[in-house]
N, C-alpha and C positions, 0 to 999 in steps of 0.2 A: 773300714776298708780292708778287712781281713781276707777278702776274696781277690785281692790284687794279683795280677799276673806279672808284676814287674820283677819279682824275685828279691825285692828289698824287704827288710824286716817289717812286720806288721804288728799292731797292737794285739796282745793276747798270745804271742808266740814265745813268751818267756815267763819264768817264775822268779821274780825278784832281781836285784841288782847283780848278783853273781852271774846269772845268765846273760844279762845285758853287757857286762864287762867281757864275757867270752865273745859276744858278737863284735864288740869294739876291737878286741885283740886280733880277731880273725881278719877284719877288714883293714886295720891300720897299715900293714905292709903295702897293700895296694895303693892306699891313699898317699903314703910317702913316696912310692915309686912314681905316681902321677906328678907329685910336687917337684920331684927332681928333674922333670923335663922343662920347667919354666926357668927363664934366665935368672930370676931372683933366687929361687931355691937351689938352682944348680950351683950358684956361687956360694950360698950359705952352707950347703951340704958337701961341698967339694972335698974338704979335708977330713971328713968324719964318716964313720960307718953309718949307713942309713938306720934310723931308729926302727926297731922291730917290735917294740911294745910300749906301753904307756910310760914306764919308768925311763926308757931311753928317750922318748919324746920330750919328757920334762927337762931334759938337759939342754934342749935347743933354746935359743933366744926367742922371746916373744915376737910375733909379727904385729906391727902397729899400723894404725891408720896412716901415719906418715910414710911408712914403707910403701903402702899402696899409692899414695900421692907421688912419691919419688919415682915410682916405676910406671907411671901413666905414660902412654896408654896400654902397652902390651908387655911390659916387663914381668907381669905375673902370669902370662899366658902359657899354658902347658899343652895345648893342642894346636894343630894347624888352623889358621884363620877360617879355612873353608868349612871347618866343622862347627863353627859357632852358630848358635841360633839367635841369641839376643845379647845386647850390650846395655849396661845401665850405669848410672852414677847416683850416689846417695844425695839426699837433700841436705841443705845447710852447709855445704862444703865451702870453706873460705879458701880463695886462692886456687891452687891446682886441684883438679877433680879427683875423687876417689872412685876408680873404675871397678866394674864387676862385669863378668861375662859368663855365659852358660851355654852348654851344648843342649841338643834336644834330649839326650839321655839325662843330663843334669836336671832338666825341667820335670822329668817324671818324679824324681825325688822331691823337688820343690813343691810340686802340686800335691803330692800325697801327704806331705807334712802339713800343709795348710788345711787340707781337707779333713784332718783329724778333729772334727767338731763333735762333741758329745750329743748335740741335738740332731746330728746327721744332715747330709746333703744328698739329694737324689734327683731323678728326672722329673719329679713332681714339683720341684722348687723353681720359683722365679727369683733370681738372685741379682739384686741391685748392687753394683760395685761403684762406690762413691769415693774413691781415692785416686790420686794422680795416675794418669797413664803416660806421662812423659818419661824422662830418663829413669825415674825411680822404679823400683821393682813392684811396689805395693799393689797397684791396680792390675798389672799383668799377672801377678801371682794369684790373686783371688779369682781372676777371670779363668786362668788355667785350671785351678782347683774346681771351680764350678763346672766347667766343661768336662773334666775328668769324671765327675760324679753324674753327668748327664743333665745338669740343671740348665735352664734357660737363663743366660747371663744378659743383664741390661747394663751396658757400659756407661755409667753416669759420672764421668770424670769430674771431680770437684774443682779443677782448675780451668774448666772450659766455660766460656761465656754462653755457649749453646745450652747449658744445663743450669739455669737459675733455680732458686729454691721453689718457686711456684711450679716449675716443671717437675721437680723432684716429687712434690706432693701429688701432682696429677698422675705421674707414673706409678707411685706407690699405691694410689687408690685404684686407678683404672686397670692397671695390669695385674692387680692382686698379688703384689710382691710378697714373698714369704720370708726371705732372708736378705740381710743387707750387710755391707762392709763399709765402715767409715770411722773417722776419728770421733771421739765422744762428743765434742762440741757440736758436730754436725747434727746429732740427734736432738739437741736442744733447739737448734735453728730450724730443723724440720718441724718440730712441735709448734714453734711460734708461727711458721709459715702455714702449717695445717690449720691452726686456730684462725689465722687471718683469712683463710679460704673457707671458713665455716665448718671445718671438720673437728671432730673430737678424736685426738690421737689414740686414746685407749678404747674407742668404740667403733670408729668408722673405717678401720683397716683390719677387718676380721681375718684376712688371710695371713697377716704377718705373724711369725712365730719365733723370731729370734733376731737380735742385733749383734753382729760381730764387730769388735772394735780393737784398735791397737794404734801405736804410733804417737800416743799422747798420754801424759800422766793422768791417772784416773783414780780418785779417792773412792772409798767404799760408799760414802754418803752420796756422792754425785752419781755413782753407778746405780745405786738403789733408786735415786730420784728419777733417772732416765727410765729405769725399768717400770716404775709406777706410772710414769707419764704415758708410756706406750703399752703397758700391760703385758710385756713379754720379757724373757730373760735377756740380759746383756752378757755376751760371752767374749772374754778377752783373748788376745793373741800377742805374742812377743817375738820379735825378730828384727832383721835389718836387711837393707839392700845387699850388703856384702855376703849375707849368709842365708837369706830366706827365713822361714819360720823356725824358731828355736824352742818355743814352748807354747803349749795350748792348755786351755782350761778343761778340767775334768768335771763330771756331774756334781762333785762335792765342792766346786768353786775354787780349786787350787790350780795354779799354773804348774804344769809338768814339763821338764826339759826332755826333748826328744833324744835321749841318750842312746837309743838304738841306732840313730842316724848321725850322731856327732859325739865327739869326746869333749867333755867339759872339765875345766879346772877353775878353782877359786884362788885368785892371786892377791897376795898382800903387797901393795906397792911400797910399803915402808920397809918390810923385811926381805922381800923377794920370795917368801915361802909360798908354796902352792898346796892346796888341799882338795879333797873331793867334795867337801861341804863346809859350811860356815859362811862368814861375811867377807867380802872382798870384791875384786873386779872379776867379771866373767870372762874367761878365756875359752875359745871354742876351736875345735878342729873338725870341720865337716868331713864325714867319712865317705861320702858318695859324690864328691864334687871333682870332676875331671878337668874342666876347662880352666879353672882357676883355683887349684887346691890352696887351702890356707892351713898352715901348721901353727897351732898355738896363737890364734888371732885374738888380740886383746880388744874387746868391744868398748872397754873403758866405762862400762856401766857398773855401778855398785849394786851388788846383789846379796841375797842371803839364800844359800842352797841347803836343803835338807834331804837326807836319804831315808828318813823314817817312812814306814809304810803309810799309805793313804787308803781310806776305805773304798776308793773307787776300784782298786785292784789292778791298776795299770802297771805297777811295779817299776815306776820311773821316779827320779828325784824331783822334788818340788823346788820352785824358785820364787822369791819375792824380789821385784826390781825396785831398788832403793835410790839409784843414782840421780835421776832427774828431780826426785822429790827432795834431795838433800841440799840443793843449791838455794841460797837465800840472800837477803839484804839486811843490813843492820838498821835498826831504829832504836835509838837510845842504847840500852844494854842488851837488847833482844835481837835475835836473828829471825826474820820473817821469811817463811818458805811458802811457795804457792800451794803445796800439798796441804799444809796445816791450815792456811787461810781458807782454802777451798772447802775444807771440812766444816769450818765455821759458817761460811755463806750458805752451804747446802744443808746445814742443820737447822736453818730457819724453817718454820712451818710451811708445808706445801701450799697452804691456803694463801700465803703472801705472794705466790706466783713469781718468785725471783728466779730468773734463768740466766741473766747476763749481768756481769759485773767487771770492774777493773780496779786496780789498786796501784798506788805509787808509794814506795818506801822512801821517806825523807829522813834526814838525821834525827829530827826531834819528833816527827809525827808520821803516822801511817794514814794516807788519804785513800778513801774507798768510795767508789760510786757504784750504785746498783739500780737497775730498773725495777720499779715496783709500783703497782697501782696506787692511786692517791689514798684510798681507804686503808691501806696497810703501811703507808710510807713511814709514818712516825714510829710505829711499833717495830718495823723491820730495822730502822735506823738505830733505835735505842737498844734493841736486843743484840744487834751485831756489834755495836760499840762496847757493850758490856762484856760480850764474849771475848772480844779482842783484849780488853783490859784484863780479864780473868786468865786468859791463856798466855798472853805475851808480856803483860805488865807494862804496856806502853799506851800513850795517848793516841787517839785516832780521830779523824774527821770523816765521819760517815755521812754521805749525802744520798738521799733517795731521789731518783730521777723518774720522770714519766716514761712509760713504755715507748720505745721508738727513739730514745735519746742516744743509746749506745749502738743498737742495731736498728737503723732506720727502717720504717715500714716498707719503703720502696724496695729494699733489699729482699724482703720476704715475699713481695707480691708482684714485682715487675716481671714482664716477659719480653725482654729486649729482642729486637729484630736482628737476626744474624745475617749480615750482608755478604754475599759471595763476591769475589773479586770481579770487577768489570770496569771498563773505561768509557763506554758510550752510554749517555743518559739522554732522556727525553727533555722537552722544554720545561716541564713542570716538576722535574725530579731534582733532588739535592745532589749535585755532582761533587760536593765537598766530601761525600762518602767514598769517592773513588779509591782512596788509599787507606780507608778505615775499614778493615775487614772484620767487623764485629757488629 
């Protein structure tokens, strides 16, 4: 997207991190000035000189998710309401919502960042967006990026009863979809639904050329498995509803922080120290966000950031997101994490056709259930139990289940009727559907 007319920094316009830091320093005073217009930052910055550089900025307190909740709905607003284009709330919020809002100008920055895909997006693409279109940013963000690049966008909201998996498969096949955006688990569900419909995922969708994914932990082994199933690359994205895209994957498979569009810090919650690289919690200051500027916003994601050169030549720091993978449950003396357990499950041979599994960590034993065809059931059970013992040193109860036990076949094949609201029915119609709008 180097030919953008937005005036925002574009990939290829700098040589290394020193140039990027100059871009940050140039934009930061404007960002701070925008922030000072909001009730929240007006109070926070009232008694101090406005930060003029990154060193000054580091003296400010962190902005937290709780700050956003406490200032719901408009305490973070830095522009007149009339200038707002969209309002969003993040998923998984307990109690008071975490609000986010953007102007039309903010959306140019958002869409350009998401569109930085090494595989490219153009008017030749049919782009299936299969993430929520509700209050979260994710579906709207991909949609806007697709349109920015001229792609034909297919809005396949994954929270809508109007878009069951059978319809996803039909759309993928009949519309000759080239690019998609979904959480990683969706791609396994699509593969099962495609197989149930008589399709071969790696052969019967020849137009497909890339699967974009984010919003869910994804191990290397599961990613490679999804790529083998569909025969195309799986391309990761990292961001949040509060910030939009923060990092994207380069051709060499590394996630790069968009440091030309945001200032990043690595924060150690135990010491309070901040660095430009290393391990800690990721703190972000978006540089081109006017409606709701965020100064030193702590995402509370544990990350590892490196400023070493990457062969791709983008000249941006790389990031590994560690936070969600680090959470686990105790079994005996071991801590079981989903990330490590997933690696074991998807290290089973592809020929076993294991796609769906679940586990429960109990004080003395790890219970695992996985769908697997009968001819591979005992081998898969024994191999996974042995891997768990070797890796974690704990007892496990691994049970192989027939396909359809965890993900019912009806979920993959049904095409439910979507009823539009009405109150008048004929003599042979089911009027119990009058208030059931699905």
